C-alpha positions in Angstrom: 88.2 146.6 102.8 86.4 146.0 99.5 87.0 148.3 96.6 83.9 149.4 94.7 84.7 149.5 91.0 82.8 151.2 88.4 81.6 147.8 87.1 80.3 146.8 90.5 78.5 150.1 90.9 76.9 149.7 87.4 75.7 146.2 88.3 74.1 147.5 91.5 72.3 150.3 89.6 71.1 147.8 87.0 69.9 145.4 89.7 67.9 148.2 91.5 66.5 149.3 88.1 65.4 145.8 87.3 63.8 145.3 90.7 61.8 148.6 90.4 60.6 147.6 86.9 59.5 144.2 88.2 57.5 146.0 90.9 55.8 148.2 88.3 54.9 145.3 86.2 53.4 143.4 89.1 51.2 146.4 89.9 49.8 146.5 86.3 46.2 145.7 86.1 44.9 143.1 83.7 42.2 144.1 81.2 39.6 142.1 83.1 40.4 143.9 86.3 40.0 147.2 84.5 36.7 146.0 83.0 35.4 145.1 86.4 36.6 148.4 87.9 35.3 150.6 85.1 32.5 148.6 83.4 32.0 151.3 80.6 35.7 151.2 79.7 35.2 148.9 76.7 31.5 149.4 76.2 32.1 151.6 73.2 34.5 149.1 71.7 31.9 146.3 72.1 29.2 148.5 70.5 31.4 149.4 67.5 32.3 145.8 66.9 28.7 144.8 66.9 27.8 147.6 64.5 30.6 146.8 62.1 30.6 143.0 62.1 27.2 142.0 63.5 26.0 140.1 66.6 28.4 137.2 65.9 31.4 139.5 66.6 33.0 139.9 70.0 35.4 142.5 71.3 38.5 142.1 73.3 39.6 144.8 75.7 43.4 145.0 75.3 43.7 148.3 77.1 44.1 150.8 75.6 43.3 149.1 72.3 40.0 147.6 71.2 40.2 144.4 69.2 37.2 143.1 67.2 37.0 139.5 66.3 34.3 137.7 64.3 33.6 134.4 62.6 34.0 134.3 58.9 31.0 132.4 57.4 31.9 132.9 53.8 35.1 133.4 51.8 
């Protein structure tokens, strides 16, 4: 009969924990999927970028953050 040591038990718990974390990560939606599911999710972000930096700007939906990018035409 095999003895279950504290170390073995700890390894089992860590393994199960790692597996459940992997499952949660695999269920995470990408920003594009969120955009397609809720088209107005980043609309405000896009409008704010355009107001602040002009029509050459673009917005990136990095849920829950809004990232504006724009081309610098002068230094």
